[in-house]
N, C-alpha and C positions, 0 to 999 in steps of 0.2 A: 432609448435601452438602459434597462436598470443597469448598473455597475455589478460587476460578476462578482468582486468582493462582499456583495450584500447578500448574494445568494449562496456563497459558499461557506464551510466552517460552522453551520446550525446542528444540532444536532448530535453535538458531539457526544455527550452523555448516551443518548440513545445508542448511537453506533459503537460503543466501548461495551456496552451492557449485552447488546444483542447477537453480536458477531463474534466468533470465535475463530475462525477459518480463514488466516491471512498469507497472501503472496508477497513475500518479501521482492521486490523485482530490481535486480541491481544488487544484490549481497555480495559482500565480499567474504573469505575465506581467512583474513587476516584480523586479528583479535583486537588491532586497535582503530579497528574502522568502524564509524557507526553503525554501519549497516549491520557489522556480526554482531557489536553488544546489543541491540536492539533485537535482532533475531533472537539471541541467546534470553535477553531480558524476557520476550514473547512464551517462549519454549517454557521457561521458568513459572510464568502464572499461568500457563494450563491451556494457551491455545494452540491450536493445530498450525503450524507453519510449515508452509511450503517454498522454500528459496528458488529462487529465478535467476540463474544467470548462466548461459550457454558454455563458457568456460570452465565451469566447475560440476565436479560429480559428487559432490559432497561438502556440506559446512555444517557444523556442530554434529556429527554423526547423522544426519538426515538429508535425503537424496534430495540432490539438485536438479531443477528441470530447464532446459531450455529455452520453455516459454511458457504463457500464461495458457496456452492450448494442451500442453504438455501435461499440465497439472490434472491428477486425477480427483475426481469426483469433483463437488462446487467451490468457487472462492468467494468468499463474502468481501473481502477486504481487499485491494490492492494496492499496497504501500511503496511507493516509489523511492527509490532512490539512485535517480540518473539526474543528470543535466536537463533543464526545463526544454532544451530544444530536442529531447529525444521523448519528449512525455506523450506526445499525440499519437504515436503508432502504439503504446503501450496501454493508452485508453480506448483506441478504438478496439484492440485484440480485448480487453476488458469486457469492452460492450458485447464483442462476440459468443466472449465465455458465459456470459450472466452474471458476471461482478454485480454485488451490490453499494460496492463503497470504492471511491478512488480518494488514494490518501496519499497525499505529496507531502515526502517528508521537508523539516524544516529548511529552509532557503530553496525550495522548487516550486515554483509557480509558473503555470501556463495557463494564459488565461482562456486562448482557444478551444484547448484539450479539456477545461473545466465545462466552457461553454456545453461543449460536444457530448460529455459525460450527463449534465446535466439535464439535456434534451432527449437522451436517451433514458431518463429515470433515475439516473443512478445520485447517490447522495457525494459530495464533494468536501474535502479538506484539503486546504493548501497550505504552503509553508507552515507546518506545524509538526510537532514530535510525538508519535504516539507515546512513546516510553514516556516522556513528559506529562501529557494528556493524563495517560493512566494513573499515573504518581500524584499526581494534583489531584485528581477524584476521589483517590483511594481504591480504584478499581483493580 
């Protein structure tokens, strides 16, 4: 079987240019946390952002949702800020709601979850920062 790393992190340019609706799973309301910073960055860049954290009501004055299923309307990118062992159920839910892309943030990689997403027809980015990739590409 082909190594999963040869199948992920492809078409990052196309992903970032095509999709504007991002669910940030595992977002924090603490300004010093990367998930908060990246949520703010995405909002400032014109993305429609859906913070997802069952413990929070709002982040950056945006309503926070308890799950991907609770997000109104379509989700294009599911940006994951959770430890690798918690990624698989998020990917399963992302498939259920019809997401297009699974994006595991820098330091997050789950090969089983990536295979599941790829088999379901989603694009997958692992162990990469969406903010860095946007800035690098000037998008």
